[in-house]
VMD Tcl script that builds the backbone (N, CA, C; Angstrom):
set m [mol new atoms 330]
animate dup $m
set s [atomselect $m all]
$s set {name element resname resid chain x y z} {
  {N N MET 1 A -200.283 -64.854 -164.247}
  {CA C MET 1 A -200.828 -64.667 -165.582}
  {C C MET 1 A -200.312 -63.355 -166.162}
  {N N THR 2 A -199.987 -63.397 -167.436}
  {CA C THR 2 A -199.687 -62.178 -168.188}
  {C C THR 2 A -200.499 -62.223 -169.470}
  {N N TYR 3 A -200.385 -61.202 -170.230}
  {CA C TYR 3 A -201.052 -61.156 -171.522}
  {C C TYR 3 A -200.011 -61.348 -172.616}
  {N N VAL 4 A -200.443 -61.870 -173.751}
  {CA C VAL 4 A -199.550 -62.092 -174.884}
  {C C VAL 4 A -200.204 -61.563 -176.157}
  {N N VAL 5 A -199.355 -61.109 -177.056}
  {CA C VAL 5 A -199.812 -60.682 -178.371}
  {C C VAL 5 A -199.719 -61.901 -179.286}
  {N N THR 6 A -200.741 -62.123 -180.088}
  {CA C THR 6 A -200.829 -63.324 -180.912}
  {C C THR 6 A -200.865 -62.989 -182.406}
  {N N ASP 7 A -201.086 -64.015 -183.183}
  {CA C ASP 7 A -201.050 -64.027 -184.644}
  {C C ASP 7 A -201.694 -62.828 -185.336}
  {N N ASN 8 A -202.848 -62.412 -184.883}
  {CA C ASN 8 A -203.572 -61.406 -185.653}
  {C C ASN 8 A -202.937 -60.018 -185.602}
  {N N CYS 9 A -201.948 -59.826 -184.747}
  {CA C CYS 9 A -201.240 -58.538 -184.731}
  {C C CYS 9 A -200.309 -58.404 -185.936}
  {N N ILE 10 A -199.829 -59.529 -186.438}
  {CA C ILE 10 A -198.863 -59.516 -187.534}
  {C C ILE 10 A -199.466 -58.829 -188.769}
  {N N LYS 11 A -198.731 -57.883 -189.308}
  {CA C LYS 11 A -199.102 -57.082 -190.480}
  {C C LYS 11 A -200.275 -56.133 -190.210}
  {N N CYS 12 A -200.657 -55.997 -188.952}
  {CA C CYS 12 A -201.654 -54.997 -188.559}
  {C C CYS 12 A -200.974 -53.940 -187.690}
  {N N LYS 13 A -200.429 -54.389 -186.563}
  {CA C LYS 13 A -199.695 -53.563 -185.612}
  {C C LYS 13 A -200.471 -52.316 -185.187}
  {N N TYR 14 A -201.698 -52.552 -184.737}
  {CA C TYR 14 A -202.435 -51.469 -184.101}
  {C C TYR 14 A -201.731 -51.167 -182.779}
  {N N THR 15 A -201.711 -49.939 -182.374}
  {CA C THR 15 A -201.006 -49.604 -181.137}
  {C C THR 15 A -201.931 -48.983 -180.089}
  {N N ASP 16 A -203.203 -49.225 -180.204}
  {CA C ASP 16 A -204.165 -48.727 -179.218}
  {C C ASP 16 A -203.814 -49.256 -177.825}
  {N N CYS 17 A -203.313 -50.483 -177.775}
  {CA C CYS 17 A -202.936 -51.134 -176.523}
  {C C CYS 17 A -201.799 -50.398 -175.826}
  {N N VAL 18 A -200.866 -49.903 -176.600}
  {CA C VAL 18 A -199.698 -49.203 -176.065}
  {C C VAL 18 A -200.126 -47.960 -175.294}
  {N N GLU 19 A -201.100 -47.283 -175.842}
  {CA C GLU 19 A -201.567 -46.028 -175.262}
  {C C GLU 19 A -202.162 -46.208 -173.866}
  {N N VAL 20 A -202.769 -47.358 -173.590}
  {CA C VAL 20 A -203.432 -47.559 -172.296}
  {C C VAL 20 A -202.591 -48.334 -171.287}
  {N N CYS 21 A -201.473 -48.894 -171.698}
  {CA C CYS 21 A -200.654 -49.715 -170.808}
  {C C CYS 21 A -200.015 -48.851 -169.709}
  {N N PRO 22 A -200.305 -49.144 -168.442}
  {CA C PRO 22 A -199.757 -48.312 -167.361}
  {C C PRO 22 A -198.278 -48.586 -167.055}
  {N N VAL 23 A -197.724 -49.682 -167.576}
  {CA C VAL 23 A -196.332 -50.025 -167.260}
  {C C VAL 23 A -195.421 -50.083 -168.486}
  {N N ASP 24 A -195.920 -49.686 -169.637}
  {CA C ASP 24 A -195.104 -49.630 -170.860}
  {C C ASP 24 A -194.390 -50.945 -171.149}
  {N N CYS 25 A -195.144 -52.049 -171.192}
  {CA C CYS 25 A -194.537 -53.372 -171.389}
  {C C CYS 25 A -194.627 -53.873 -172.829}
  {N N PHE 26 A -194.946 -52.979 -173.787}
  {CA C PHE 26 A -195.028 -53.375 -175.192}
  {C C PHE 26 A -193.718 -53.076 -175.913}
  {N N TYR 27 A -193.385 -53.963 -176.837}
  {CA C TYR 27 A -192.159 -53.841 -177.628}
  {C C TYR 27 A -192.526 -53.992 -179.092}
  {N N GLU 28 A -191.832 -53.219 -179.944}
  {CA C GLU 28 A -192.230 -53.086 -181.337}
  {C C GLU 28 A -191.273 -53.776 -182.301}
  {N N GLY 29 A -191.856 -54.658 -183.104}
  {CA C GLY 29 A -191.129 -55.259 -184.205}
  {C C GLY 29 A -191.524 -54.598 -185.510}
  {N N GLU 30 A -190.980 -55.103 -186.586}
  {CA C GLU 30 A -191.271 -54.539 -187.900}
  {C C GLU 30 A -192.753 -54.610 -188.242}
  {N N ASN 31 A -193.400 -55.743 -187.908}
  {CA C ASN 31 A -194.809 -55.859 -188.294}
  {C C ASN 31 A -195.730 -56.385 -187.201}
  {N N MET 32 A -195.290 -56.324 -185.945}
  {CA C MET 32 A -196.172 -56.673 -184.827}
  {C C MET 32 A -195.600 -56.126 -183.531}
  {N N LEU 33 A -196.373 -56.251 -182.473}
  {CA C LEU 33 A -195.944 -55.886 -181.128}
  {C C LEU 33 A -195.862 -57.150 -180.282}
  {N N VAL 34 A -195.133 -57.084 -179.174}
  {CA C VAL 34 A -195.117 -58.156 -178.185}
  {C C VAL 34 A -195.173 -57.523 -176.796}
  {N N ILE 35 A -195.499 -58.350 -175.806}
  {CA C ILE 35 A -195.566 -57.921 -174.414}
  {C C ILE 35 A -194.448 -58.610 -173.643}
  {N N HIS 36 A -193.719 -57.836 -172.839}
  {CA C HIS 36 A -192.669 -58.408 -171.994}
  {C C HIS 36 A -193.358 -59.082 -170.795}
  {N N PRO 37 A -193.187 -60.402 -170.641}
  {CA C PRO 37 A -193.920 -61.118 -169.595}
  {C C PRO 37 A -193.532 -60.723 -168.173}
  {N N ASP 38 A -192.305 -60.254 -167.965}
  {CA C ASP 38 A -191.887 -59.866 -166.621}
  {C C ASP 38 A -192.295 -58.443 -166.264}
  {N N GLU 39 A -192.732 -57.682 -167.244}
  {CA C GLU 39 A -193.150 -56.299 -167.004}
  {C C GLU 39 A -194.669 -56.154 -166.941}
  {N N CYS 40 A -195.389 -57.057 -167.588}
  {CA C CYS 40 A -196.857 -57.012 -167.599}
  {C C CYS 40 A -197.371 -57.239 -166.181}
  {N N ILE 41 A -198.284 -56.380 -165.745}
  {CA C ILE 41 A -198.846 -56.505 -164.398}
  {C C ILE 41 A -200.235 -57.142 -164.400}
  {N N ASP 42 A -200.614 -57.715 -165.518}
  {CA C ASP 42 A -201.872 -58.452 -165.628}
  {C C ASP 42 A -203.116 -57.599 -165.384}
  {N N CYS 43 A -203.034 -56.331 -165.703}
  {CA C CYS 43 A -204.183 -55.461 -165.459}
  {C C CYS 43 A -205.300 -55.684 -166.466}
  {N N GLY 44 A -204.941 -56.110 -167.675}
  {CA C GLY 44 A -205.949 -56.429 -168.681}
  {C C GLY 44 A -206.512 -55.264 -169.456}
  {N N VAL 45 A -206.043 -54.051 -169.224}
  {CA C VAL 45 A -206.627 -52.914 -169.946}
  {C C VAL 45 A -206.307 -52.937 -171.440}
  {N N CYS 46 A -205.240 -53.625 -171.829}
  {CA C CYS 46 A -204.855 -53.667 -173.243}
  {C C CYS 46 A -205.763 -54.565 -174.079}
  {N N GLU 47 A -206.240 -55.634 -173.488}
  {CA C GLU 47 A -206.995 -56.636 -174.255}
  {C C GLU 47 A -208.198 -56.054 -174.994}
  {N N PRO 48 A -209.093 -55.317 -174.333}
  {CA C PRO 48 A -210.256 -54.785 -175.066}
  {C C PRO 48 A -209.914 -53.644 -176.022}
  {N N GLU 49 A -208.732 -53.062 -175.893}
  {CA C GLU 49 A -208.337 -51.945 -176.761}
  {C C GLU 49 A -207.852 -52.396 -178.130}
  {N N CYS 50 A -207.483 -53.663 -178.284}
  {CA C CYS 50 A -206.912 -54.152 -179.535}
  {C C CYS 50 A -208.007 -54.361 -180.590}
  {N N PRO 51 A -208.001 -53.556 -181.662}
  {CA C PRO 51 A -209.012 -53.706 -182.705}
  {C C PRO 51 A -208.955 -55.069 -183.406}
  {N N ALA 52 A -207.777 -55.691 -183.408}
  {CA C ALA 52 A -207.606 -56.980 -184.076}
  {C C ALA 52 A -207.847 -58.164 -183.136}
  {N N GLU 53 A -208.158 -57.880 -181.872}
  {CA C GLU 53 A -208.376 -58.935 -180.866}
  {C C GLU 53 A -207.192 -59.895 -180.817}
  {N N ALA 54 A -205.988 -59.331 -180.851}
  {CA C ALA 54 A -204.765 -60.129 -180.889}
  {C C ALA 54 A -204.108 -60.295 -179.524}
  {N N ILE 55 A -204.692 -59.738 -178.473}
  {CA C ILE 55 A -204.118 -59.847 -177.133}
  {C C ILE 55 A -204.993 -60.778 -176.304}
  {N N LEU 56 A -204.340 -61.782 -175.725}
  {CA C LEU 56 A -205.045 -62.784 -174.926}
  {C C LEU 56 A -204.301 -63.057 -173.630}
  {N N PRO 57 A -205.019 -63.504 -172.583}
  {CA C PRO 57 A -204.317 -63.916 -171.367}
  {C C PRO 57 A -203.533 -65.201 -171.634}
  {N N ASP 58 A -202.364 -65.331 -171.022}
  {CA C ASP 58 A -201.527 -66.500 -171.294}
  {C C ASP 58 A -202.097 -67.802 -170.742}
  {N N THR 59 A -203.225 -67.717 -170.074}
  {CA C THR 59 A -203.876 -68.920 -169.554}
  {C C THR 59 A -204.781 -69.594 -170.590}
  {N N GLU 60 A -205.007 -68.927 -171.718}
  {CA C GLU 60 A -205.807 -69.536 -172.788}
  {C C GLU 60 A -205.061 -70.760 -173.326}
  {N N PRO 61 A -205.763 -71.836 -173.645}
  {CA C PRO 61 A -205.078 -73.016 -174.173}
  {C C PRO 61 A -204.473 -72.765 -175.558}
  {N N GLY 62 A -203.343 -73.415 -175.820}
  {CA C GLY 62 A -202.721 -73.361 -177.135}
  {C C GLY 62 A -201.859 -72.149 -177.414}
  {N N LEU 63 A -201.496 -71.396 -176.393}
  {CA C LEU 63 A -200.715 -70.180 -176.610}
  {C C LEU 63 A -199.221 -70.345 -176.329}
  {N N GLU 64 A -198.751 -71.568 -176.146}
  {CA C GLU 64 A -197.354 -71.785 -175.776}
  {C C GLU 64 A -196.367 -71.087 -176.713}
  {N N LYS 65 A -196.579 -71.219 -178.027}
  {CA C LYS 65 A -195.637 -70.595 -178.966}
  {C C LYS 65 A -195.676 -69.077 -178.865}
  {N N TRP 66 A -196.833 -68.524 -178.530}
  {CA C TRP 66 A -196.963 -67.073 -178.405}
  {C C TRP 66 A -196.322 -66.574 -177.124}
  {N N ILE 67 A -196.419 -67.359 -176.072}
  {CA C ILE 67 A -195.763 -67.006 -174.814}
  {C C ILE 67 A -194.253 -66.942 -175.046}
  {N N GLU 68 A -193.718 -67.937 -175.745}
  {CA C GLU 68 A -192.286 -67.972 -176.053}
  {C C GLU 68 A -191.885 -66.826 -176.973}
  {N N LEU 69 A -192.678 -66.565 -178.014}
  {CA C LEU 69 A -192.357 -65.506 -178.968}
  {C C LEU 69 A -192.354 -64.142 -178.281}
  {N N ASN 70 A -193.361 -63.884 -177.442}
  {CA C ASN 70 A -193.413 -62.603 -176.728}
  {C C ASN 70 A -192.205 -62.445 -175.814}
  {N N ALA 71 A -191.850 -63.497 -175.095}
  {CA C ALA 71 A -190.692 -63.443 -174.193}
  {C C ALA 71 A -189.401 -63.216 -174.977}
  {N N GLU 72 A -189.235 -63.913 -176.085}
  {CA C GLU 72 A -188.007 -63.792 -176.870}
  {C C GLU 72 A -187.827 -62.406 -177.477}
  {N N TYR 73 A -188.865 -61.895 -178.130}
  {CA C TYR 73 A -188.709 -60.641 -178.867}
  {C C TYR 73 A -188.868 -59.397 -177.992}
  {N N SER 74 A -189.443 -59.531 -176.814}
  {CA C SER 74 A -189.544 -58.364 -175.933}
  {C C SER 74 A -188.184 -57.944 -175.392}
  {N N VAL 75 A -187.188 -58.815 -175.481}
  {CA C VAL 75 A -185.836 -58.424 -175.063}
  {C C VAL 75 A -184.956 -58.060 -176.265}
  {N N LYS 76 A -185.472 -58.238 -177.471}
  {CA C LYS 76 A -184.722 -57.914 -178.690}
  {C C LYS 76 A -185.191 -56.614 -179.338}
  {N N TRP 77 A -186.481 -56.330 -179.238}
  {CA C TRP 77 A -187.065 -55.174 -179.901}
  {C C TRP 77 A -187.135 -53.980 -178.955}
  {N N PRO 78 A -187.239 -52.751 -179.502}
  {CA C PRO 78 A -187.334 -51.562 -178.646}
  {C C PRO 78 A -188.723 -51.399 -178.024}
  {N N ASN 79 A -188.722 -50.773 -176.882}
  {CA C ASN 79 A -189.960 -50.460 -176.170}
  {C C ASN 79 A -190.748 -49.423 -176.960}
  {N N ILE 80 A -192.058 -49.547 -176.950}
  {CA C ILE 80 A -192.936 -48.559 -177.594}
  {C C ILE 80 A -193.905 -48.050 -176.527}
  {N N THR 81 A -194.017 -46.733 -176.422}
  {CA C THR 81 A -194.848 -46.138 -175.374}
  {C C THR 81 A -195.898 -45.166 -175.901}
  {N N GLU 82 A -195.880 -44.918 -177.201}
  {CA C GLU 82 A -196.857 -43.986 -177.778}
  {C C GLU 82 A -197.563 -44.620 -178.961}
  {N N LYS 83 A -198.824 -44.260 -179.108}
  {CA C LYS 83 A -199.622 -44.777 -180.207}
  {C C LYS 83 A -199.093 -44.276 -181.547}
  {N N LYS 84 A -199.091 -45.177 -182.531}
  {CA C LYS 84 A -198.700 -44.851 -183.901}
  {C C LYS 84 A -199.813 -45.312 -184.833}
  {N N ASP 85 A -199.733 -44.918 -186.074}
  {CA C ASP 85 A -200.683 -45.395 -187.067}
  {C C ASP 85 A -200.445 -46.890 -187.301}
  {N N PRO 86 A -201.515 -47.652 -187.552}
  {CA C PRO 86 A -201.323 -49.070 -187.894}
  {C C PRO 86 A -200.626 -49.188 -189.244}
  {N N LEU 87 A -200.188 -50.376 -189.569}
  {CA C LEU 87 A -199.574 -50.603 -190.871}
  {C C LEU 87 A -200.602 -50.343 -191.972}
  {N N PRO 88 A -200.179 -49.881 -193.131}
  {CA C PRO 88 A -201.119 -49.548 -194.208}
  {C C PRO 88 A -202.015 -50.718 -194.620}
  {N N GLU 89 A -201.501 -51.938 -194.500}
  {CA C GLU 89 A -202.261 -53.116 -194.907}
  {C C GLU 89 A -203.068 -53.737 -193.768}
  {N N ALA 90 A -203.177 -53.050 -192.632}
  {CA C ALA 90 A -203.819 -53.605 -191.447}
  {C C ALA 90 A -205.229 -54.152 -191.710}
  {N N GLU 91 A -206.071 -53.376 -192.333}
  {CA C GLU 91 A -207.446 -53.833 -192.563}
  {C C GLU 91 A -207.484 -55.086 -193.424}
  {N N ALA 92 A -206.659 -55.149 -194.443}
  {CA C ALA 92 A -206.639 -56.302 -195.347}
  {C C ALA 92 A -206.132 -57.567 -194.650}
  {N N PHE 93 A -205.254 -57.404 -193.666}
  {CA C PHE 93 A -204.674 -58.566 -192.993}
  {C C PHE 93 A -205.375 -58.941 -191.695}
  {N N ASP 94 A -206.280 -58.120 -191.213}
  {CA C ASP 94 A -207.008 -58.428 -189.982}
  {C C ASP 94 A -207.856 -59.681 -190.199}
  {N N GLY 95 A -207.574 -60.708 -189.424}
  {CA C GLY 95 A -208.323 -61.954 -189.524}
  {C C GLY 95 A -207.723 -62.989 -190.455}
  {N N LYS 96 A -206.702 -62.640 -191.205}
  {CA C LYS 96 A -206.057 -63.588 -192.119}
  {C C LYS 96 A -205.398 -64.703 -191.299}
  {N N GLU 97 A -205.468 -65.921 -191.785}
  {CA C GLU 97 A -204.912 -67.067 -191.056}
  {C C GLU 97 A -203.453 -67.305 -191.423}
  {N N ASN 98 A -202.764 -68.044 -190.563}
  {CA C ASN 98 A -201.371 -68.462 -190.770}
  {C C ASN 98 A -200.401 -67.304 -190.945}
  {N N LYS 99 A -200.635 -66.217 -190.272}
  {CA C LYS 99 A -199.758 -65.064 -190.426}
  {C C LYS 99 A -198.368 -65.309 -189.839}
  {N N LEU 100 A -198.272 -66.092 -188.786}
  {CA C LEU 100 A -196.960 -66.365 -188.200}
  {C C LEU 100 A -196.053 -67.055 -189.213}
  {N N GLU 101 A -196.557 -68.077 -189.834}
  {CA C GLU 101 A -195.770 -68.853 -190.789}
  {C C GLU 101 A -195.465 -68.076 -192.069}
  {N N GLU 102 A -196.374 -67.239 -192.491}
  {CA C GLU 102 A -196.224 -66.557 -193.776}
  {C C GLU 102 A -195.629 -65.155 -193.697}
  {N N PHE 103 A -195.883 -64.425 -192.608}
  {CA C PHE 103 A -195.561 -62.997 -192.617}
  {C C PHE 103 A -194.746 -62.469 -191.437}
  {N N PHE 104 A -194.522 -63.260 -190.408}
  {CA C PHE 104 A -193.802 -62.767 -189.230}
  {C C PHE 104 A -192.398 -62.292 -189.612}
  {N N SER 105 A -192.008 -61.150 -189.099}
  {CA C SER 105 A -190.650 -60.622 -189.301}
  {C C SER 105 A -189.952 -60.532 -187.948}
  {N N PRO 106 A -188.760 -61.114 -187.822}
  {CA C PRO 106 A -188.011 -61.012 -186.579}
  {C C PRO 106 A -187.282 -59.666 -186.433}
  {N N ASN 107 A -187.403 -58.815 -187.433}
  {CA C ASN 107 A -186.707 -57.525 -187.423}
  {C C ASN 107 A -187.392 -56.512 -186.520}
  {N N GLY 108 A -186.632 -55.578 -186.051}
  {CA C GLY 108 A -187.183 -54.472 -185.285}
  {C C GLY 108 A -187.923 -53.527 -186.209}
  {N N PRO 109 A -188.437 -52.421 -185.670}
  {CA C PRO 109 A -189.221 -51.495 -186.490}
  {C C PRO 109 A -188.382 -50.875 -187.598}
  {N N ALA 110 A -189.056 -50.608 -188.690}
  {CA C ALA 110 A -188.362 -50.019 -189.866}
  {C C ALA 110 A -188.037 -48.562 -189.624}
}
mol reanalyze $m
mol bondsrecalc $m
mol representation Tube
mol addrep $m
């Protein structure tokens, strides 16, 4: 089991999870983070730290696309190891539906 970053991270990009990760397995895109599945040690300390509740164990049903997305972009985007400010629109986008289809950016950080 590993953890995956899901839909609600998009356009929020809180980095509280990065600060507590003991193995630095988070990678930063333009408007979200992902977890490298081969680096995650399944410790779970990141999950409760996410204000947007966007981190879930990969054993949850229906996460196949998120497992693939995290694996794909964790080898394309740069590693992030320090906490940063969330995106300016984070509060407005927290909880918004269909963020993957409407707002996901495949680009690295700006």
